[in-house]
N, C-alpha and C positions, 0 to 999 in steps of 0.2 A: 599377259603380264609383261612380256618383252616389248610389246607394242606401246604400252604406257610409258616406259622408261625413255623410249625414243622421243615421244611427244614432250616429255619434261625437258629433255636436252635441247630440243628445237626451240622451246619457249624461252629458255635462258639465253640462247644465242640471239634470238630476236630482241630481247630486252637489252642486251649489250649493244647491239647494232643501233637500236633506238636511242640509247644513252649517248653513244658516239655521235650520232647525227645531231642530237640536241646540243651537245657540248660544242660541236663545230659551228652550229648556228649562233650560239651565244657568243663565241669568240669572234665570229664574223661581225656580229652586231656591235661588239665593243670596238673593233677596229674601225667600223663605219662611223661610230660616234666620235672617235678621235679625229678622223679625217674631216668630218662635218664641222667640228669645233674649229679646226685650223682654217678651213675655208670661210667660215662665218667671221672669224677674226680678220682674215685677209680682206674680206669685203668691207668690214667695218672701218679698217684703217684707210682703205682707198676712198670710202665715202667721206671720212673725216678730212682727208687731204683735199678732196674736191671742194668741200664746204669752206675750208680755210683759204684755199686759193681764191675762190670766188669772193670771199670777204675782203681780202686786200685789194683785189681788182675793183670792187664796188667802191671802196674808200677812195681809190685813185680817181675813179669817174666822178665822184662827188666833189673832189678837190682838184679839178683838172686845169688849173692855170699852168702856164709854161714853167714858171719858177717852182711851183709845187711839184709838178711831175719830175722836174730835175732834182728836187730835194728827195723824192722817193728813191730815185736811182742812186743818189749820193748816199743816202742812209743805208741802202742795201749793197753798197759797193764792195764790202768785205765779206759778203755772204750773210746769211741769217741763221739763227738756231744756235743753241748752246750758250745763250746769254751774250752774244756778240755786242748787242746794243746796251748792255749794262743792266743793273738791277733797278734803276729808277730813270724816268724820262728826263730829258733836258728841261722841259716845261710841261706841266700837267694841264693838258687842254680840257680836262673834265672840270677843273676848278678855276682855270684862268682863261682869259681871252687870248687867242693865238692867231698869228698871221697864217696865211695858207702854207708857207714854208715850215713854220713851227708845227702846224697841224700834221704836215706830211711826216716829219720826224717822229711825232707822237704816235701817229697811226702805225708806222713801221715798228716802233718800240712795243706798242701794245699788241700788235699782231705777233711779234716774236714771242712775247710772254704766253700767248695762247698756243703757239706752235710748240713751245717747250713744256707746256702743261702747267705753268706757274699760276694760272688763273683758277685751277682746280687743285685743292690740296687736302690732305688728310693730316690732322694733328693728333699725335699719339704721345701724350705727356710732353716732353721737351723736344720731340722730333717732329718735323714737318716735312712731308713728302709730296712732291708734285705728282699728280696722278692723271692729269688730262694730256692732251696733245698727242704727239706721235712718238715712237720709240727712235731715239738717236736721229732727230730730224736736222736737216739743213735745207736752205733755200737760197735761190738767187733770183734777181730781177734784172731783166735787160730791156732796153728800149732805145729809141732814137736819141742821139746826142743832143744835149741842150733841152731835153724834156718837151719837145714839140709834138706835133701830130705824128702818129705812127703806130706801129705794132709793138706792144709791150708783152713780154713773156715772163711768166713766173713759173719757176721749176722747183718742185719739192722732191726731196729724197728722204726716205725713212727705212727703218728695219722692218722687213716683212715677216710673215709667219710661215711661208712655204717656200722651199727651194725652187727657183726657176732660173733659166738662163739670164745672165746680166743684160740690162738694157744699155746698149752702146750709143743710142741715138739721143743722148741728153745734151741740152744746150750748154749746161755748166758742168764742169767736172767736179761734182760734189761728192765727198766721202768715198772716193774710189779706193778700194782696198779695205774698207772698214765694215763691210757687211757680209762677213763669212768668206770662206774660200771662194775665190773667183767671183766675189760679189753676188752669189746666188740668192742672197736674202735682201738685196738692194732693190727697192721699189722706187719708181719715179712717176711723177705726174707733171706735165707741162700744160699750162693754160695760156693761150695766146689770144690777145684781143686788140682791136684798134681803139685807141683813145684819141679824141680830138681835143687839143688844148683850147680852153675857153678864154 
């Protein structure tokens, strides 16, 4: 009889240990899920930034006269992002015939709209929210003076999802101090390419 009581107690302890192990495993899986979501978001933002950068560079290659390349640099002279180019283009090259210079300004305006997320919106009653683009983006474009042959660099900066040491090797000082303490959420991507003026 005394032997059975000991067995019952040992069974209860084993059940409690098993419950504790399962609870620890469930909590670990929940933590892993959170980290996985942040990493997935970080990768998606970087992929979006890379596609956007490539898009503007390809527009420049397609419209590569010296005057057009100079116009791209001029349009981006004050930086891009946050509606710097205004809410409407100087001339809408989708519906009107444009010169290479006008097309350059339109390309930069349209690209900034994509960067800011203004091309993807959700309308809820009277409120319209931009939902595309990057979070708190800014960009700069550098290249040879006069828009001639040479290396052009497009740098994008945005608000990341995971804290990391700040990137100090950026060509343009964009948004410094705006991306968390010590800019630990500041992400940058620079795309450099050689463009020959046509």
